PDB file of N, CA, C and O in Angstrom:
ATOM      1  N   MET A   1      -0.738  11.495 -12.306  1.00  0.00           N
ATOM      2  CA  MET A   1      -0.287  12.015 -11.011  1.00  0.00           C
ATOM      3  C   MET A   1      -1.413  11.859  -9.989  1.00  0.00           C
ATOM      4  O   MET A   1      -2.580  12.122 -10.283  1.00  0.00           O
ATOM      5  N   ALA A   2      -1.053  11.442  -8.825  1.00  0.00           N
ATOM      6  CA  ALA A   2      -2.045  11.225  -7.773  1.00  0.00           C
ATOM      7  C   ALA A   2      -2.562  12.552  -7.233  1.00  0.00           C
ATOM      8  O   ALA A   2      -1.883  13.577  -7.281  1.00  0.00           O
ATOM      9  N   GLU A   3      -3.774  12.499  -6.722  1.00  0.00           N
ATOM     10  CA  GLU A   3      -4.345  13.695  -6.114  1.00  0.00           C
ATOM     11  C   GLU A   3      -4.033  13.756  -4.622  1.00  0.00           C
ATOM     12  O   GLU A   3      -4.657  14.512  -3.878  1.00  0.00           O
ATOM     13  N   PHE A   4      -3.079  12.964  -4.202  1.00  0.00           N
ATOM     14  CA  PHE A   4      -2.661  12.925  -2.799  1.00  0.00           C
ATOM     15  C   PHE A   4      -1.238  13.458  -2.696  1.00  0.00           C
ATOM     16  O   PHE A   4      -0.459  13.366  -3.645  1.00  0.00           O
ATOM     17  N   ASN A   5      -0.912  14.012  -1.545  1.00  0.00           N
ATOM     18  CA  ASN A   5       0.473  14.356  -1.257  1.00  0.00           C
ATOM     19  C   ASN A   5       1.126  13.107  -0.677  1.00  0.00           C
ATOM     20  O   ASN A   5       0.968  12.804   0.506  1.00  0.00           O
ATOM     21  N   VAL A   6       1.850  12.398  -1.508  1.00  0.00           N
ATOM     22  CA  VAL A   6       2.469  11.140  -1.094  1.00  0.00           C
ATOM     23  C   VAL A   6       3.701  11.444  -0.253  1.00  0.00           C
ATOM     24  O   VAL A   6       4.569  12.218  -0.657  1.00  0.00           O
ATOM     25  N   ASP A   7       3.764  10.824   0.925  1.00  0.00           N
ATOM     26  CA  ASP A   7       4.888  11.032   1.840  1.00  0.00           C
ATOM     27  C   ASP A   7       5.994   9.998   1.651  1.00  0.00           C
ATOM     28  O   ASP A   7       7.174  10.316   1.794  1.00  0.00           O
ATOM     29  N   GLU A   8       5.620   8.784   1.334  1.00  0.00           N
ATOM     30  CA  GLU A   8       6.581   7.689   1.141  1.00  0.00           C
ATOM     31  C   GLU A   8       6.099   6.799   0.010  1.00  0.00           C
ATOM     32  O   GLU A   8       4.898   6.701  -0.241  1.00  0.00           O
ATOM     33  N   THR A   9       7.037   6.148  -0.676  1.00  0.00           N
ATOM     34  CA  THR A   9       6.708   5.228  -1.756  1.00  0.00           C
ATOM     35  C   THR A   9       7.529   3.957  -1.586  1.00  0.00           C
ATOM     36  O   THR A   9       8.726   4.013  -1.304  1.00  0.00           O
ATOM     37  N   ILE A  10       6.871   2.799  -1.761  1.00  0.00           N
ATOM     38  CA  ILE A  10       7.602   1.538  -1.772  1.00  0.00           C
ATOM     39  C   ILE A  10       7.175   0.729  -2.993  1.00  0.00           C
ATOM     40  O   ILE A  10       6.055   0.864  -3.486  1.00  0.00           O
ATOM     41  N   ASP A  11       8.087  -0.111  -3.469  1.00  0.00           N
ATOM     42  CA  ASP A  11       7.828  -0.999  -4.599  1.00  0.00           C
ATOM     43  C   ASP A  11       7.948  -2.428  -4.072  1.00  0.00           C
ATOM     44  O   ASP A  11       9.031  -2.875  -3.693  1.00  0.00           O
ATOM     45  N   ILE A  12       6.816  -3.137  -4.056  1.00  0.00           N
ATOM     46  CA  ILE A  12       6.819  -4.520  -3.566  1.00  0.00           C
ATOM     47  C   ILE A  12       6.433  -5.501  -4.674  1.00  0.00           C
ATOM     48  O   ILE A  12       5.936  -6.594  -4.404  1.00  0.00           O
ATOM     49  N   THR A  13       6.668  -5.094  -5.919  1.00  0.00           N
ATOM     50  CA  THR A  13       6.304  -5.959  -7.041  1.00  0.00           C
ATOM     51  C   THR A  13       7.208  -7.185  -7.141  1.00  0.00           C
ATOM     52  O   THR A  13       6.850  -8.162  -7.798  1.00  0.00           O
ATOM     53  N   ASP A  14       8.362  -7.144  -6.504  1.00  0.00           N
ATOM     54  CA  ASP A  14       9.310  -8.251  -6.610  1.00  0.00           C
ATOM     55  C   ASP A  14       9.235  -9.227  -5.441  1.00  0.00           C
ATOM     56  O   ASP A  14      10.064 -10.132  -5.349  1.00  0.00           O
ATOM     57  N   VAL A  15       8.267  -9.065  -4.550  1.00  0.00           N
ATOM     58  CA  VAL A  15       8.132  -9.977  -3.409  1.00  0.00           C
ATOM     59  C   VAL A  15       6.762 -10.651  -3.445  1.00  0.00           C
ATOM     60  O   VAL A  15       5.835 -10.169  -4.097  1.00  0.00           O
ATOM     61  N   THR A  16       6.650 -11.778  -2.728  1.00  0.00           N
ATOM     62  CA  THR A  16       5.409 -12.543  -2.723  1.00  0.00           C
ATOM     63  C   THR A  16       4.742 -12.471  -1.357  1.00  0.00           C
ATOM     64  O   THR A  16       5.361 -12.084  -0.365  1.00  0.00           O
ATOM     65  N   CYS A  17       3.466 -12.851  -1.323  1.00  0.00           N
ATOM     66  CA  CYS A  17       2.724 -12.907  -0.063  1.00  0.00           C
ATOM     67  C   CYS A  17       3.338 -13.983   0.822  1.00  0.00           C
ATOM     68  O   CYS A  17       3.758 -15.016   0.302  1.00  0.00           O
ATOM     69  N   PRO A  18       3.407 -13.790   2.113  1.00  0.00           N
ATOM     70  CA  PRO A  18       2.890 -12.662   2.895  1.00  0.00           C
ATOM     71  C   PRO A  18       3.885 -11.520   3.076  1.00  0.00           C
ATOM     72  O   PRO A  18       3.602 -10.566   3.800  1.00  0.00           O
ATOM     73  N   ILE A  19       5.048 -11.605   2.425  1.00  0.00           N
ATOM     74  CA  ILE A  19       6.062 -10.559   2.591  1.00  0.00           C
ATOM     75  C   ILE A  19       5.552  -9.217   2.065  1.00  0.00           C
ATOM     76  O   ILE A  19       5.969  -8.167   2.555  1.00  0.00           O
ATOM     77  N   THR A  20       4.656  -9.238   1.075  1.00  0.00           N
ATOM     78  CA  THR A  20       4.091  -7.991   0.564  1.00  0.00           C
ATOM     79  C   THR A  20       3.408  -7.215   1.679  1.00  0.00           C
ATOM     80  O   THR A  20       3.599  -6.005   1.805  1.00  0.00           O
ATOM     81  N   PHE A  21       2.615  -7.904   2.485  1.00  0.00           N
ATOM     82  CA  PHE A  21       1.927  -7.246   3.604  1.00  0.00           C
ATOM     83  C   PHE A  21       2.930  -6.791   4.658  1.00  0.00           C
ATOM     84  O   PHE A  21       2.815  -5.686   5.188  1.00  0.00           O
ATOM     85  N   VAL A  22       3.907  -7.632   4.963  1.00  0.00           N
ATOM     86  CA  VAL A  22       4.903  -7.303   5.989  1.00  0.00           C
ATOM     87  C   VAL A  22       5.648  -6.024   5.605  1.00  0.00           C
ATOM     88  O   VAL A  22       5.815  -5.134   6.439  1.00  0.00           O
ATOM     89  N   LYS A  23       6.093  -5.924   4.364  1.00  0.00           N
ATOM     90  CA  LYS A  23       6.832  -4.736   3.927  1.00  0.00           C
ATOM     91  C   LYS A  23       5.948  -3.485   3.976  1.00  0.00           C
ATOM     92  O   LYS A  23       6.409  -2.404   4.343  1.00  0.00           O
ATOM     93  N   THR A  24       4.678  -3.643   3.605  1.00  0.00           N
ATOM     94  CA  THR A  24       3.744  -2.514   3.660  1.00  0.00           C
ATOM     95  C   THR A  24       3.517  -2.087   5.102  1.00  0.00           C
ATOM     96  O   THR A  24       3.524  -0.895   5.409  1.00  0.00           O
ATOM     97  N   LYS A  25       3.317  -3.054   5.984  1.00  0.00           N
ATOM     98  CA  LYS A  25       3.078  -2.757   7.398  1.00  0.00           C
ATOM     99  C   LYS A  25       4.290  -2.065   8.028  1.00  0.00           C
ATOM    100  O   LYS A  25       4.129  -1.102   8.778  1.00  0.00           O
ATOM    101  N   VAL A  26       5.486  -2.542   7.734  1.00  0.00           N
ATOM    102  CA  VAL A  26       6.708  -1.937   8.277  1.00  0.00           C
ATOM    103  C   VAL A  26       6.849  -0.495   7.789  1.00  0.00           C
ATOM    104  O   VAL A  26       7.203   0.392   8.566  1.00  0.00           O
ATOM    105  N   ALA A  27       6.574  -0.260   6.506  1.00  0.00           N
ATOM    106  CA  ALA A  27       6.656   1.106   5.971  1.00  0.00           C
ATOM    107  C   ALA A  27       5.676   2.024   6.694  1.00  0.00           C
ATOM    108  O   ALA A  27       6.019   3.159   7.026  1.00  0.00           O
ATOM    109  N   LEU A  28       4.462   1.541   6.939  1.00  0.00           N
ATOM    110  CA  LEU A  28       3.460   2.350   7.643  1.00  0.00           C
ATOM    111  C   LEU A  28       3.874   2.623   9.084  1.00  0.00           C
ATOM    112  O   LEU A  28       3.634   3.714   9.602  1.00  0.00           O
ATOM    113  N   GLU A  29       4.495   1.641   9.737  1.00  0.00           N
ATOM    114  CA  GLU A  29       4.920   1.817  11.128  1.00  0.00           C
ATOM    115  C   GLU A  29       5.945   2.929  11.265  1.00  0.00           C
ATOM    116  O   GLU A  29       6.035   3.556  12.321  1.00  0.00           O
ATOM    117  N   GLU A  30       6.726   3.187  10.210  1.00  0.00           N
ATOM    118  CA  GLU A  30       7.761   4.213  10.253  1.00  0.00           C
ATOM    119  C   GLU A  30       7.226   5.598   9.899  1.00  0.00           C
ATOM    120  O   GLU A  30       7.974   6.576   9.909  1.00  0.00           O
ATOM    121  N   MET A  31       5.936   5.682   9.588  1.00  0.00           N
ATOM    122  CA  MET A  31       5.323   6.946   9.178  1.00  0.00           C
ATOM    123  C   MET A  31       4.496   7.537  10.319  1.00  0.00           C
ATOM    124  O   MET A  31       4.176   6.860  11.296  1.00  0.00           O
ATOM    125  N   ASP A  32       4.161   8.821  10.164  1.00  0.00           N
ATOM    126  CA  ASP A  32       3.320   9.504  11.133  1.00  0.00           C
ATOM    127  C   ASP A  32       1.853   9.374  10.740  1.00  0.00           C
ATOM    128  O   ASP A  32       1.524   9.186   9.569  1.00  0.00           O
ATOM    129  N   GLU A  33       0.983   9.475  11.731  1.00  0.00           N
ATOM    130  CA  GLU A  33      -0.453   9.415  11.471  1.00  0.00           C
ATOM    131  C   GLU A  33      -0.847  10.474  10.453  1.00  0.00           C
ATOM    132  O   GLU A  33      -0.398  11.618  10.523  1.00  0.00           O
ATOM    133  N   GLY A  34      -1.693  10.077   9.506  1.00  0.00           N
ATOM    134  CA  GLY A  34      -2.174  10.992   8.482  1.00  0.00           C
ATOM    135  C   GLY A  34      -1.319  11.038   7.222  1.00  0.00           C
ATOM    136  O   GLY A  34      -1.746  11.586   6.206  1.00  0.00           O
ATOM    137  N   GLN A  35      -0.126  10.474   7.276  1.00  0.00           N
ATOM    138  CA  GLN A  35       0.725  10.469   6.092  1.00  0.00           C
ATOM    139  C   GLN A  35       0.212   9.442   5.071  1.00  0.00           C
ATOM    140  O   GLN A  35      -0.518   8.512   5.414  1.00  0.00           O
ATOM    141  N   ILE A  36       0.614   9.639   3.815  1.00  0.00           N
ATOM    142  CA  ILE A  36       0.165   8.794   2.715  1.00  0.00           C
ATOM    143  C   ILE A  36       1.326   7.957   2.192  1.00  0.00           C
ATOM    144  O   ILE A  36       2.405   8.473   1.902  1.00  0.00           O
ATOM    145  N   LEU A  37       1.081   6.649   2.080  1.00  0.00           N
ATOM    146  CA  LEU A  37       2.047   5.703   1.531  1.00  0.00           C
ATOM    147  C   LEU A  37       1.556   5.252   0.161  1.00  0.00           C
ATOM    148  O   LEU A  37       0.420   4.798   0.021  1.00  0.00           O
ATOM    149  N   GLN A  38       2.416   5.379  -0.849  1.00  0.00           N
ATOM    150  CA  GLN A  38       2.122   4.857  -2.182  1.00  0.00           C
ATOM    151  C   GLN A  38       2.842   3.527  -2.320  1.00  0.00           C
ATOM    152  O   GLN A  38       4.052   3.438  -2.114  1.00  0.00           O
ATOM    153  N   VAL A  39       2.082   2.487  -2.673  1.00  0.00           N
ATOM    154  CA  VAL A  39       2.647   1.148  -2.803  1.00  0.00           C
ATOM    155  C   VAL A  39       2.496   0.689  -4.248  1.00  0.00           C
ATOM    156  O   VAL A  39       1.386   0.623  -4.777  1.00  0.00           O
ATOM    157  N   HIS A  40       3.628   0.372  -4.882  1.00  0.00           N
ATOM    158  CA  HIS A  40       3.631  -0.204  -6.227  1.00  0.00           C
ATOM    159  C   HIS A  40       3.557  -1.717  -6.016  1.00  0.00           C
ATOM    160  O   HIS A  40       4.481  -2.316  -5.467  1.00  0.00           O
ATOM    161  N   ILE A  41       2.464  -2.327  -6.451  1.00  0.00           N
ATOM    162  CA  ILE A  41       2.136  -3.696  -6.067  1.00  0.00           C
ATOM    163  C   ILE A  41       1.703  -4.502  -7.299  1.00  0.00           C
ATOM    164  O   ILE A  41       1.130  -3.955  -8.241  1.00  0.00           O
ATOM    165  N   ALA A  42       1.983  -5.795  -7.277  1.00  0.00           N
ATOM    166  CA  ALA A  42       1.666  -6.673  -8.407  1.00  0.00           C
ATOM    167  C   ALA A  42       0.234  -7.194  -8.338  1.00  0.00           C
ATOM    168  O   ALA A  42      -0.406  -7.197  -7.286  1.00  0.00           O
ATOM    169  N   ASP A  43      -0.240  -7.634  -9.501  1.00  0.00           N
ATOM    170  CA  ASP A  43      -1.553  -8.263  -9.625  1.00  0.00           C
ATOM    171  C   ASP A  43      -1.528  -9.632  -8.949  1.00  0.00           C
ATOM    172  O   ASP A  43      -0.463 -10.138  -8.593  1.00  0.00           O
ATOM    173  N   GLY A  44      -2.699 -10.223  -8.777  1.00  0.00           N
ATOM    174  CA  GLY A  44      -2.803 -11.553  -8.176  1.00  0.00           C
ATOM    175  C   GLY A  44      -2.983 -11.470  -6.670  1.00  0.00           C
ATOM    176  O   GLY A  44      -3.688 -10.600  -6.158  1.00  0.00           O
ATOM    177  N   GLU A  45      -2.332 -12.392  -5.971  1.00  0.00           N
ATOM    178  CA  GLU A  45      -2.469 -12.450  -4.513  1.00  0.00           C
ATOM    179  C   GLU A  45      -2.144 -11.135  -3.815  1.00  0.00           C
ATOM    180  O   GLU A  45      -2.891 -10.729  -2.925  1.00  0.00           O
ATOM    181  N   PRO A  46      -1.050 -10.448  -4.186  1.00  0.00           N
ATOM    182  CA  PRO A  46      -0.740  -9.199  -3.473  1.00  0.00           C
ATOM    183  C   PRO A  46      -1.880  -8.185  -3.508  1.00  0.00           C
ATOM    184  O   PRO A  46      -2.262  -7.660  -2.462  1.00  0.00           O
ATOM    185  N   ILE A  47      -2.429  -7.900  -4.688  1.00  0.00           N
ATOM    186  CA  ILE A  47      -3.470  -6.865  -4.764  1.00  0.00           C
ATOM    187  C   ILE A  47      -4.785  -7.368  -4.165  1.00  0.00           C
ATOM    188  O   ILE A  47      -5.634  -6.561  -3.785  1.00  0.00           O
ATOM    189  N   GLN A  48      -4.963  -8.666  -4.077  1.00  0.00           N
ATOM    190  CA  GLN A  48      -6.157  -9.209  -3.441  1.00  0.00           C
ATOM    191  C   GLN A  48      -6.050  -9.168  -1.918  1.00  0.00           C
ATOM    192  O   GLN A  48      -7.030  -8.883  -1.229  1.00  0.00           O
ATOM    193  N   ASN A  49      -4.856  -9.455  -1.398  1.00  0.00           N
ATOM    194  CA  ASN A  49      -4.693  -9.632   0.046  1.00  0.00           C
ATOM    195  C   ASN A  49      -4.233  -8.389   0.805  1.00  0.00           C
ATOM    196  O   ASN A  49      -4.728  -8.116   1.899  1.00  0.00           O
ATOM    197  N   VAL A  50      -3.300  -7.642   0.242  1.00  0.00           N
ATOM    198  CA  VAL A  50      -2.716  -6.521   0.990  1.00  0.00           C
ATOM    199  C   VAL A  50      -3.755  -5.454   1.351  1.00  0.00           C
ATOM    200  O   VAL A  50      -3.798  -5.033   2.507  1.00  0.00           O
ATOM    201  N   PRO A  51      -4.598  -4.998   0.409  1.00  0.00           N
ATOM    202  CA  PRO A  51      -5.584  -3.976   0.809  1.00  0.00           C
ATOM    203  C   PRO A  51      -6.498  -4.450   1.944  1.00  0.00           C
ATOM    204  O   PRO A  51      -6.796  -3.685   2.861  1.00  0.00           O
ATOM    205  N   ARG A  52      -6.933  -5.682   1.884  1.00  0.00           N
ATOM    206  CA  ARG A  52      -7.797  -6.216   2.946  1.00  0.00           C
ATOM    207  C   ARG A  52      -7.062  -6.237   4.290  1.00  0.00           C
ATOM    208  O   ARG A  52      -7.613  -5.837   5.316  1.00  0.00           O
ATOM    209  N   SER A  53      -5.826  -6.704   4.267  1.00  0.00           N
ATOM    210  CA  SER A  53      -5.047  -6.779   5.510  1.00  0.00           C
ATOM    211  C   SER A  53      -4.760  -5.399   6.077  1.00  0.00           C
ATOM    212  O   SER A  53      -4.777  -5.208   7.293  1.00  0.00           O
ATOM    213  N   ILE A  54      -4.496  -4.439   5.204  1.00  0.00           N
ATOM    214  CA  ILE A  54      -4.225  -3.068   5.651  1.00  0.00           C
ATOM    215  C   ILE A  54      -5.467  -2.475   6.324  1.00  0.00           C
ATOM    216  O   ILE A  54      -5.368  -1.818   7.360  1.00  0.00           O
ATOM    217  N   LYS A  55      -6.637  -2.716   5.722  1.00  0.00           N
ATOM    218  CA  LYS A  55      -7.888  -2.235   6.325  1.00  0.00           C
ATOM    219  C   LYS A  55      -8.113  -2.884   7.686  1.00  0.00           C
ATOM    220  O   LYS A  55      -8.561  -2.223   8.622  1.00  0.00           O
ATOM    221  N   GLU A  56      -7.805  -4.173   7.801  1.00  0.00           N
ATOM    222  CA  GLU A  56      -7.952  -4.870   9.083  1.00  0.00           C
ATOM    223  C   GLU A  56      -7.033  -4.291  10.144  1.00  0.00           C
ATOM    224  O   GLU A  56      -7.335  -4.362  11.335  1.00  0.00           O
ATOM    225  N   GLU A  57      -5.902  -3.712   9.717  1.00  0.00           N
ATOM    226  CA  GLU A  57      -4.972  -3.064  10.641  1.00  0.00           C
ATOM    227  C   GLU A  57      -5.481  -1.684  11.075  1.00  0.00           C
ATOM    228  O   GLU A  57      -4.931  -1.072  11.991  1.00  0.00           O
ATOM    229  N   GLY A  58      -6.535  -1.204  10.409  1.00  0.00           N
ATOM    230  CA  GLY A  58      -7.122   0.074  10.790  1.00  0.00           C
ATOM    231  C   GLY A  58      -6.740   1.249   9.907  1.00  0.00           C
ATOM    232  O   GLY A  58      -7.151   2.379  10.169  1.00  0.00           O
ATOM    233  N   HIS A  59      -5.957   0.995   8.859  1.00  0.00           N
ATOM    234  CA  HIS A  59      -5.548   2.066   7.955  1.00  0.00           C
ATOM    235  C   HIS A  59      -6.587   2.224   6.845  1.00  0.00           C
ATOM    236  O   HIS A  59      -7.450   1.365   6.660  1.00  0.00           O
ATOM    237  N   GLU A  60      -6.493   3.326   6.114  1.00  0.00           N
ATOM    238  CA  GLU A  60      -7.467   3.622   5.072  1.00  0.00           C
ATOM    239  C   GLU A  60      -6.832   3.499   3.687  1.00  0.00           C
ATOM    240  O   GLU A  60      -5.853   4.182   3.385  1.00  0.00           O
ATOM    241  N   VAL A  61      -7.390   2.630   2.852  1.00  0.00           N
ATOM    242  CA  VAL A  61      -6.958   2.533   1.462  1.00  0.00           C
ATOM    243  C   VAL A  61      -7.727   3.611   0.697  1.00  0.00           C
ATOM    244  O   VAL A  61      -8.942   3.516   0.521  1.00  0.00           O
ATOM    245  N   LEU A  62      -7.009   4.627   0.250  1.00  0.00           N
ATOM    246  CA  LEU A  62      -7.637   5.770  -0.398  1.00  0.00           C
ATOM    247  C   LEU A  62      -8.007   5.486  -1.847  1.00  0.00           C
ATOM    248  O   LEU A  62      -9.069   5.894  -2.318  1.00  0.00           O
ATOM    249  N   LYS A  63      -7.127   4.785  -2.547  1.00  0.00           N
ATOM    250  CA  LYS A  63      -7.342   4.558  -3.971  1.00  0.00           C
ATOM    251  C   LYS A  63      -6.415   3.465  -4.463  1.00  0.00           C
ATOM    252  O   LYS A  63      -5.308   3.298  -3.953  1.00  0.00           O
ATOM    253  N   ILE A  64      -6.878   2.718  -5.465  1.00  0.00           N
ATOM    254  CA  ILE A  64      -6.045   1.738  -6.155  1.00  0.00           C
ATOM    255  C   ILE A  64      -6.175   2.011  -7.653  1.00  0.00           C
ATOM    256  O   ILE A  64      -7.272   1.966  -8.208  1.00  0.00           O
ATOM    257  N   ASP A  65      -5.055   2.291  -8.291  1.00  0.00           N
ATOM    258  CA  ASP A  65      -5.020   2.547  -9.732  1.00  0.00           C
ATOM    259  C   ASP A  65      -4.393   1.367 -10.450  1.00  0.00           C
ATOM    260  O   ASP A  65      -3.333   0.884 -10.052  1.00  0.00           O
ATOM    261  N   ASP A  66      -5.044   0.902 -11.505  1.00  0.00           N
ATOM    262  CA  ASP A  66      -4.516  -0.159 -12.355  1.00  0.00           C
ATOM    263  C   ASP A  66      -3.584   0.472 -13.380  1.00  0.00           C
ATOM    264  O   ASP A  66      -4.003   1.320 -14.167  1.00  0.00           O
ATOM    265  N   ASN A  67      -2.325   0.060 -13.372  1.00  0.00           N
ATOM    266  CA  ASN A  67      -1.351   0.610 -14.319  1.00  0.00           C
ATOM    267  C   ASN A  67      -1.471  -0.016 -15.706  1.00  0.00           C
ATOM    268  O   ASN A  67      -0.857   0.467 -16.658  1.00  0.00           O
ATOM    269  N   GLY A  68      -2.264  -1.098 -15.829  1.00  0.00           N
ATOM    270  CA  GLY A  68      -2.450  -1.735 -17.115  1.00  0.00           C
ATOM    271  C   GLY A  68      -1.320  -2.649 -17.544  1.00  0.00           C
ATOM    272  O   GLY A  68      -1.309  -3.149 -18.668  1.00  0.00           O
ATOM    273  N   ASP A  69      -0.369  -2.868 -16.645  1.00  0.00           N
ATOM    274  CA  ASP A  69       0.771  -3.722 -16.979  1.00  0.00           C
ATOM    275  C   ASP A  69       0.960  -4.848 -15.961  1.00  0.00           C
ATOM    276  O   ASP A  69       2.049  -5.410 -15.839  1.00  0.00           O
ATOM    277  N   GLY A  70      -0.104  -5.168 -15.239  1.00  0.00           N
ATOM    278  CA  GLY A  70      -0.006  -6.202 -14.212  1.00  0.00           C
ATOM    279  C   GLY A  70       0.426  -5.660 -12.864  1.00  0.00           C
ATOM    280  O   GLY A  70       0.680  -6.424 -11.932  1.00  0.00           O
ATOM    281  N   THR A  71       0.508  -4.335 -12.760  1.00  0.00           N
ATOM    282  CA  THR A  71       0.836  -3.711 -11.480  1.00  0.00           C
ATOM    283  C   THR A  71      -0.203  -2.645 -11.155  1.00  0.00           C
ATOM    284  O   THR A  71      -0.959  -2.198 -12.018  1.00  0.00           O
ATOM    285  N   PHE A  72      -0.214  -2.255  -9.890  1.00  0.00           N
ATOM    286  CA  PHE A  72      -1.156  -1.268  -9.389  1.00  0.00           C
ATOM    287  C   PHE A  72      -0.418  -0.269  -8.516  1.00  0.00           C
ATOM    288  O   PHE A  72       0.661  -0.553  -7.995  1.00  0.00           O
ATOM    289  N   GLU A  73      -1.017   0.911  -8.365  1.00  0.00           N
ATOM    290  CA  GLU A  73      -0.565   1.893  -7.375  1.00  0.00           C
ATOM    291  C   GLU A  73      -1.658   1.953  -6.313  1.00  0.00           C
ATOM    292  O   GLU A  73      -2.814   2.256  -6.608  1.00  0.00           O
ATOM    293  N   MET A  74      -1.279   1.665  -5.091  1.00  0.00           N
ATOM    294  CA  MET A  74      -2.226   1.701  -3.974  1.00  0.00           C
ATOM    295  C   MET A  74      -1.802   2.834  -3.048  1.00  0.00           C
ATOM    296  O   MET A  74      -0.624   2.981  -2.722  1.00  0.00           O
ATOM    297  N   TYR A  75      -2.776   3.627  -2.633  1.00  0.00           N
ATOM    298  CA  TYR A  75      -2.511   4.775  -1.755  1.00  0.00           C
ATOM    299  C   TYR A  75      -3.175   4.509  -0.412  1.00  0.00           C
ATOM    300  O   TYR A  75      -4.382   4.285  -0.328  1.00  0.00           O
ATOM    301  N   ILE A  76      -2.353   4.539   0.643  1.00  0.00           N
ATOM    302  CA  ILE A  76      -2.826   4.200   1.991  1.00  0.00           C
ATOM    303  C   ILE A  76      -2.576   5.374   2.920  1.00  0.00           C
ATOM    304  O   ILE A  76      -1.482   5.937   2.948  1.00  0.00           O
ATOM    305  N   LYS A  77      -3.603   5.739   3.679  1.00  0.00           N
ATOM    306  CA  LYS A  77      -3.459   6.778   4.706  1.00  0.00           C
ATOM    307  C   LYS A  77      -3.265   6.078   6.043  1.00  0.00           C
ATOM    308  O   LYS A  77      -4.067   5.234   6.443  1.00  0.00           O
ATOM    309  N   LYS A  78      -2.177   6.446   6.731  1.00  0.00           N
ATOM    310  CA  LYS A  78      -1.914   5.846   8.041  1.00  0.00           C
ATOM    311  C   LYS A  78      -2.884   6.412   9.061  1.00  0.00           C
ATOM    312  O   LYS A  78      -3.019   7.626   9.213  1.00  0.00           O
ATOM    313  N   ILE A  79      -3.557   5.501   9.759  1.00  0.00           N
ATOM    314  CA  ILE A  79      -4.487   5.875  10.817  1.00  0.00           C
ATOM    315  C   ILE A  79      -3.901   5.363  12.135  1.00  0.00           C
ATOM    316  O   ILE A  79      -3.546   4.190  12.252  1.00  0.00           O
ATOM    317  N   GLY A  80      -3.804   6.244  13.109  1.00  0.00           N
ATOM    318  CA  GLY A  80      -3.274   5.837  14.417  1.00  0.00           C
ATOM    319  C   GLY A  80      -1.759   5.786  14.400  1.00  0.00           C
ATOM    320  O   GLY A  80      -1.116   5.907  13.357  1.00  0.00           O
ATOM    321  N   ASP A  81      -1.208   5.601  15.601  1.00  0.00           N
ATOM    322  CA  ASP A  81       0.241   5.554  15.743  1.00  0.00           C
ATOM    323  C   ASP A  81       0.731   4.324  16.407  1.00  0.00           C
ATOM    324  O   ASP A  81       1.937   4.160  16.589  1.00  0.00           O
TER     325      ASP A  81
END
């Protein structure tokens, strides 16, 4: 269980880059500043690219957990509106 109060959760394990970033960005745009988004994301390009792109957008990646099955849980705090 995460130590964050997760406000929204999305699963993007079935999509490829750059759609992974687009779906994450759209989810964040629909949230309020300070809310936490949990993203279920696949290994490879998605986990390499999405956290970097999210940081470039100004949001904070709080934590990334390896699920041990080729997927990760990424927790993002929305910064700004």
